[in-house]
N, C-alpha and C positions, 0 to 999 in steps of 0.2 A: 072809492077814490080811484081815479084812472091810473094806469101804469105808465111810467115815463122811462125813456131811454136817456141815460146821463149824457151819452155822446151827442145825441140830438139836441138836448137842452143846452149843453155847452156851446154847440154850434149856433143855436138861436141866440144865446146870450151874447156871443161875439158879434152877431149881425144886428142885435138890438130889436129882435122880434119876439121876445118872451112875453107871454100873457102873465097877468098877476099871479094866478094860481101856480103856473109853471115856475115863476121866480121864487115863490114861497117854498115849493118842493125842493128847488135847487139849493136854496139857503139852508133848508133842513138837512139835506144831504151833506152839505159842507160841514155843518155843526156836528154831524154824526160820522164824520170821515174816519175810516179805519185804515191805517197805513198798511196793514197786512193784506188788504183786499184790493189795493189800488196799485196802479203802475208807478205812481209817484211816491218817493220816499219821504219819511218824516224830516230828514235833513234838508231835502229840497223845499219842503213846505216852510220850514223855519227860515231858510235862506230868503224865500220870497217875502215872508212877513218882515224880516229884518230890513230888506230893501225899502219897503213901504214906510216902516216906522222911522228909519233913519232919514227919510226925506222930509219928515215933518219939522217945522221950525221951532216947536216948543214941546216940552214934555207932555205926555198924555194926561197926567193928573191935572194939568191946568186947562185942558181943552173943555169947551162947552159941549154939552151932550150932542148937539147936532153935528159938531165938528168931529167928535169921536166916532159917531156913526158913519160919517163920510170916510174916516180912516179905515174902519172895518170894511166898508164897501170897497175901498181901494185895495185892501188885502185880498178880498174875494176876487176882484177883477184880475189882479196879478196871478192868483192861483189858477183861476179858470183859464186864462189865456196861456199860462205856462203849461197846464195839463193838456190843453188842445194842441199846443205846439209840439209837445213831446209825443203825444199819441200819433199825430200826423207824421212826424219825423220817423218814428219807429216803423209805422206801416209803410211809409214811402221807401225806407231803406230796405225793407224786406223784399220789395218788389223791383229793386233796381237791377240786380243781377238776374236777367231774364234767361231762363234755360229750362230744358227738360232733361231729366236724369240721363236718358240715353244719348243726349247730345254733349255731355260733359267730356272733358279731355283729360286723359290719364297722364301722369308724369312720365318722363323718359326713363331709360334703363340702360343696362350694360349691353351694348351692341355696336358692332363695327364691321368693316370689310377690310380684309388683308389682301393686297394685290402683290403677288410674287414677281420675281424678275422675269419669269416666263409669260406674264400677263394673266395667269390664273388668279381668279378672285375667290376668296374663301369667306363665307359669312360667319361671323363670330357672335356669340351670345352667352348667356348664363349656362346654357346646356352644353357648351363646348368645354371639354376637359381632356387632358392628356396630349398626345402627339397631334400637332396640327399639320406640319409640313417639314421638309428639309430644304436647306439652301446650301449646296455643297456639303461641307462638314458641319454646318451649323444646324442644330436641332431647334425647332420652334414648337413650344408647348404652351398650353394654357393651364395654369395651376388651379387649385380648388378655390382660391380667393378671387379668381376672375382676371388675373393678370396674364398677359401674353409675354412669354419669356424666351429670349434668344440665348442659347448656350452652344459652345463648340470650341474647336481648336483655333489657334492663331496662325494657321498655315499662311505664310506670307505669299506663296505663289498662287493662291486661289484667285480667280477672277472676282472683281467686285460685283455683287448681286444687289441691285437696288430694290427695296421693298417699300410699300406705301400702306399705311394704316389710316383708314378714313372712318369717321363717325358721321352718321346722318343727323338731321334734326331729330331731336328726341332720343339721342344716344350719347354715351360717354364710354371711355375705355382707358385701361392702364396698360403700360408696356414697360418691359425691362430690356434695354438694348444689350448687345453683346459685351460692352465694356462695363456693365453694371449700372449704367445711368437709368434712373426711373423717370417715367414720363406719364403724365395725365392728359388726356384729350377731353376737352369740353364738347358740347354738341356742335355739329356742323363744322368739324375741324379735321385736320389731316397732318401727318408727318411723313416725309420721305427720308429714307435712311438706308445705309448699307447693311446687309445681313451681318457683316463683321467689318470692323474698321481696319484700314491698312494705311500706310504712309505716315506722315508726320502730323496729321490733323484728324479730328473727328468731325465730319461735316453732315449736317441734316438741314432740312428746310421744312417750314410749317405754314399752315394757314389756320384761320380761326383762333381759338384760344388753347394754349398748351402750357402746362407747368412742368418744370424740369428740376430734378435733383441730380446734378451731374457728378458722376464718379470722378474723383480727383486723379489727375495724371499730368504732372508738370511737363512731361516730355511731349504730350499730345494735346494741344488746346482744343477745346470743344467749340465749334462754330455753328451758329444757327442763322439761317437766312429767313427773314419774315418781311414780306413786302419790300420796302426800300431800306430796311435795317439789316445789318449784320451784327450779331452779338457774339463776342469772343470771351470765353471763360476758361478757367483751369479746373475748378471744382466749386460749385455753388448752387444755390436754390433761387430760382427766378420764374416769373410768369410772363408770358407773351400774349398780347391780344392783338390779332391781325386779321379781323374779319374783312372780307372783300366788300361788304356793304357798309363798312365804316370808312371814314375819310382819314383815319389815323392808325398808326401802329404804336403800341406802348409796351415797353419792357419794364417790369417792376421787380426790383431786387429785394429778396428776403434775407439772404445771408451771402457772405463772400464778397467778391468783386467782379464787376462786369464792365467791359468796354463796348460801347455802342458806336457803330459807324453808319452814317447816312451814305448809302451807296450812290446816290445821285450827286452829292456835293463833296463826298470824301471827308466831311467833318466828323471828328471822333471825340467822344466825351466819355469820361469815367464816372460811373455812379456807385453810390454806397448803399448799404442796407437801409431800407425805409425810403428810398428814392425811386422815381420812375423816369424813364426817358421816352419822350414822345416825338415822333415825326409825323408830318401830315403831307398829303399828296400835293398840297398847294404851297408848302413851305420848304425852305432850304436848310433851316437850322434844326438842331436837336434841343428840345425844351426839357430841362431837368426840373423835376418838381417833387414835392412830398407826396407820399401815398399812405392810404389806410390799409395796412397789411391784412387786417381781418376781413375787410370788404373784398380785397383782391382775391383772397384764398377761399372765400365762402363757397364758391361754386364746387370746388373739389372736396369740400368738407360736408356737403350734403344740404346746403341751404343757400338762399339768396339774402344778401345784405345790401340794402339800398340806402345810401347816405346822401340826402339832398339831390335825388335824381329826378329828372323830368319824366313824364309818363311815356314819352316816345322811346327813350332808352330802356325803360323798364319793360315795355311791351315787346321790344325787339328781343330782349333776353328771354322773356317768357315764351315768345313765339318759337324760339329755337329749341327750348327745352320741351315744350308740349307739342311741338310739330304742328303749329297752327298759324294761319295767316291772320293779320290784324288790319282792320280798316278803321280810319279815323273819320268821324263825321265832320270835323273841322280841324284846322291846324293852328288853333289859337290857345291851346291849353298852356297856361303859364305856371300852374301850380307844381311844386316840387314835393317829393315824398321821401320818407326815411322809414326803415323798419327791417325786421328779419323774418323771413318766410321759409318754411320747410320745402325742399324740392320734392318730397314724397307725397305731397297733398294733391288732390284733384284741383284742376285749374279754377273751378268755380269757387272753391274755398279761398284760394289766394286772391281772386278778384274781389270777393266779398270783403276780405280784410283790407284791401286797398281802398275800397269805397268808404270804409270807416275812418280812414285817415284824411280824406279830403272830399272834394266836390265831384270827382270823376265817377262815371257810371258806365256799366257794360251790358252788352247783350251777347249771349252765346248762341251761335247758330251751328248747324251740322258741319260747316266748312270753315268758319272763321269767327273771330271775336270782333265785335263792333264797339268802338269807344264812342259813347254818346256825347251829345253836347252838354 
């Protein structure tokens, strides 16, 4: 008896080119089907059968023999086509993320550049610990947990020394300001701040995405400038997203109270915890809206959370974290995605998981990610 390949026979069955002896073998294979040795599960087989039986207009016990045989053949057709579909889909998905191991992109890490008042630039990373620099009487250190900490006296007569902390694409960092305020910088972000605060306010400016836990001081409001927004607080937790390649700035409040001013129109609005305030480059107003706090804070807690996001926003976020450029083969992707992904995974794994959620596919090259049609 000749040897047959089941995949070939199923393909011929679908095309209607089976020879009689091949059909007999295929039917025998089906009757001897073993769920432990096939890709298809017994539950899937039963579901396929049920769909066929439920489509019949009368119970099987009343059917004539020739009609019963037709029903069995119908079951077999459903199973064969279902098996082929699943086999082809599995193989197709395995090949959609096209890459070579050496071309994969690693996740970002703890790295930044500190620019002192003198203009001196200091590279920071996981290997940096202990004393980093001095600014007047202020000592700048990196502790063992990777935070950059400013400590020193409150000498009122000292000149203001402006510092700037910048994270590259593929970097993030934490900072403790001289007043005890804690700051998290996402990838491709920056904060400009005095080495110590003087006067009646505490003023800083940011770009990119920055999260604040502001130390309470009712005598000295904390002011943040981000794009066309000025955020005024006394002591609170909030997140600011102000990337230059976005057309908007959003302040998201986690706790406390925040006053947001549009610097172009002087409009001021107060937001409460669970709300966001968004200004756009083409608009005059401040739009107050509800936020998903877990999604907003996911980046600082070690993962990505996407809730009904389009692929363009998702790839912009991934591009910043993995320090990779993204090219789209077309600009007509309408599908939206949701899910949670670890920031510690290789990029190929994250892209493969995205492919499982929808019809998007990727190709990884040494210099960029290509989003395919």
